[in-house]
C-alpha positions in Angstrom: -10.5 9.7 -2.0 -9.9 8.9 1.6 -10.5 5.2 0.9 -8.0 5.5 -1.9 -5.4 6.8 0.5 -6.1 4.1 3.1 -6.1 1.4 0.4 -2.8 2.8 -0.8 -1.3 2.5 2.7 -2.5 -1.0 3.1 -1.1 -1.8 -0.2 2.2 -0.3 0.8 2.3 -2.4 3.9 2.0 -5.5 1.7 4.7 -4.3 -0.6 7.0 -3.5 2.4 6.4 -7.0 3.8 7.4 -8.6 0.5 10.4 -6.4 0.2 11.6 -7.4 3.6 11.3 -11.0 2.6 13.5 -10.5 -0.5 16.4 -8.6 0.9 19.5 -10.3 2.1 21.2 -9.3 5.3 21.4 -5.7 4.3 18.3 -3.5 3.6 17.3 -3.1 0.0 15.0 -0.6 -1.5 12.5 -1.5 -4.2 9.7 0.3 -6.1 6.1 -0.8 -5.7 3.2 0.3 -8.0 -0.2 1.0 -6.5 -3.6 1.3 -8.1 -6.3 2.8 -5.9 -9.9 2.6 -7.0 -13.3 3.3 -5.7 -16.8 4.6 -6.5 -18.8 7.7 -6.0 -22.5 8.4 -6.4 -21.8 9.2 -10.1 -18.9 7.0 -11.3 -16.0 4.8 -10.5 -12.5 6.3 -10.2 -8.8 5.1 -10.3 -5.6 6.8 -9.3 -2.0 5.4 -9.2 1.2 6.0 -7.2 4.6 4.6 -6.9 5.9 3.8 -3.5 9.2 2.5 -2.1 9.9 -0.5 0.1 12.9 -1.1 2.3 13.4 -4.7 3.4 16.0 -6.5 5.5 16.2 -10.3 5.3 17.3 -12.8 7.9 16.1 -14.3 11.2 12.7 -15.3 10.0 10.6 -18.0 8.4 11.5 -18.6 4.7 9.1 -17.5 2.0 9.1 -18.0 -1.8 12.2 -16.3 -3.2 13.3 -15.3 0.3 15.1 -18.2 1.8 16.3 -16.2 4.9 13.0 -14.7 5.6 12.3 -11.0 6.4 13.7 -9.3 9.4 12.1 -5.9 8.8 10.1 -4.1 6.1 8.8 -0.6 5.6 6.6 0.6 2.8 6.3 4.4 2.1 3.8 6.0 -0.3 4.4 9.7 -1.1 0.9 11.2 -1.0 1.7 14.1 -3.3 2.8 11.7 -6.1 -0.7 10.3 -6.8 -1.6 10.5 -10.5 -5.3 10.6 -11.5 -6.8 10.7 -15.0 -8.3 14.2 -14.3 -6.6 17.1 -12.6 -9.8 17.8 -10.6 -9.9 14.3 -9.3 -6.3 14.6 -8.1 -7.1 17.9 -6.4 -9.9 16.3 -4.5 -7.7 13.4 -3.4 -5.0 15.7 -2.2 -7.4 17.9 -0.4 -8.7 14.8 1.5 -5.2 13.4 2.1 -3.6 16.7 3.2 0.0 16.0 2.0 1.3 19.2 3.5 0.5 17.8 7.0 0.8 14.1 6.2 3.3 13.7 3.3 3.4 9.9 3.4 1.4 6.7 4.0 3.6 4.2 5.9 3.3 0.5 6.5 5.6 -1.3 8.9 5.7 -5.1 8.8 5.2 -6.8 12.2 5.0 -10.4 11.0 4.0 -12.9 8.3 2.7 -16.4 7.9 4.2 -18.1 4.7 2.1 -20.6 2.8 2.9 -22.0 -0.6 3.4 -19.1 -3.1 1.8 -16.6 -0.8 1.9 -15.2 2.7 -0.4 -13.4 5.1 1.2 -10.2 6.4 0.5 -8.3 9.6 1.7 -4.8 10.2 0.9 -1.2 11.2 -0.6 1.1 8.5 -0.4 4.8 9.2 -2.6 7.2 7.2 -2.6 10.8 8.3 -2.4 10.7 12.1 -4.1 7.3 12.5 -2.3 4.0 12.8 -4.2 0.7 12.5 -3.1 -3.0 12.5 -3.8 -4.5 9.1 -3.6 -8.1 7.9 -3.8 -9.1 4.2 -2.5 -11.8 1.8 0.3 -11.3 -0.8 1.4 -13.5 -3.6 5.1 -14.2 -4.2 6.6 -15.3 -7.5 10.3 -15.7 -8.4 11.2 -13.1 -11.0 14.9 -13.2 -12.2 17.1 -12.2 -9.3 14.1 -11.0 -7.2 10.6 -11.8 -6.2 7.4 -10.3 -7.7 4.9 -9.4 -5.1 1.2 -8.8 -5.8 -1.8 -8.2 -3.7 -5.1 -6.5 -3.2 -6.5 -4.8 -0.1 -10.0 -3.4 0.6 -10.0 -0.4 2.9 -12.4 2.1 4.4 -10.8 5.5 4.4 -12.9 6.8 7.3 -11.2 4.3 9.6 -8.1 6.5 9.2 -10.0 9.8 9.6 -10.1 10.6 5.9 -13.2 12.4 4.9 -14.6 11.2 1.5 -14.7 14.1 -0.9 -18.0 15.7 -1.8 -18.4 17.9 -4.8 -21.1 19.7 -6.8 -22.9 20.7 -3.7 -23.0 17.1 -2.5 -24.4 15.7 -5.7 -21.2 13.6 -6.1 -19.9 11.9 -3.0 -17.0 9.5 -2.9 -17.8 6.2 -1.2 -15.5 5.4 1.7 -14.6 1.8 0.6 -11.6 1.6 -1.7 -9.5 -1.1 -3.2 -5.7 -1.0 -3.4 -3.9 -3.3 -5.8 -0.1 -3.4 -5.7 2.7 -5.1 -7.6 6.5 -4.8 -7.6 9.7 -6.8 -8.0 11.8 -6.9 -4.9 15.5 -7.4 -5.5 17.5 -8.6 -2.5 
């Protein structure tokens, strides 16, 4: 569960980076969908969440669909909005993520390196009380008046202080490595 949360944050950071690239001179807010998945000692699991991205364009290197580049970007994932196929799975995720204390996962873009239809983003990802610098690739594809961003980020939840859930007296333990996939259309 912790890895899911970390992965979600990393994913958010990628989405925020893309959103910043798409916005014109004013900040624009877009929705980004996240799929967080991992494994336990018994089975694989998947949960989803919708986050938001605020992007301001200008004063940066151009990227596909973002001729003026991205000046700033922030991606926010509301922890309490995670949806899992089973209520018990969601309860374990929320217990690990502690949304009452840490209501959101936040990614702040620090920079990017454009290359063809993709870019490598660098930013700060905050999960619970821990902030780490993350770096990951994102794909950019023109989509109508906006830009579709997609990406995938592996993450170890324990890096952010999230304890993997254990249930059934330790018979089922969530593994700390998770994968976060994200996709959204950013409209300038």
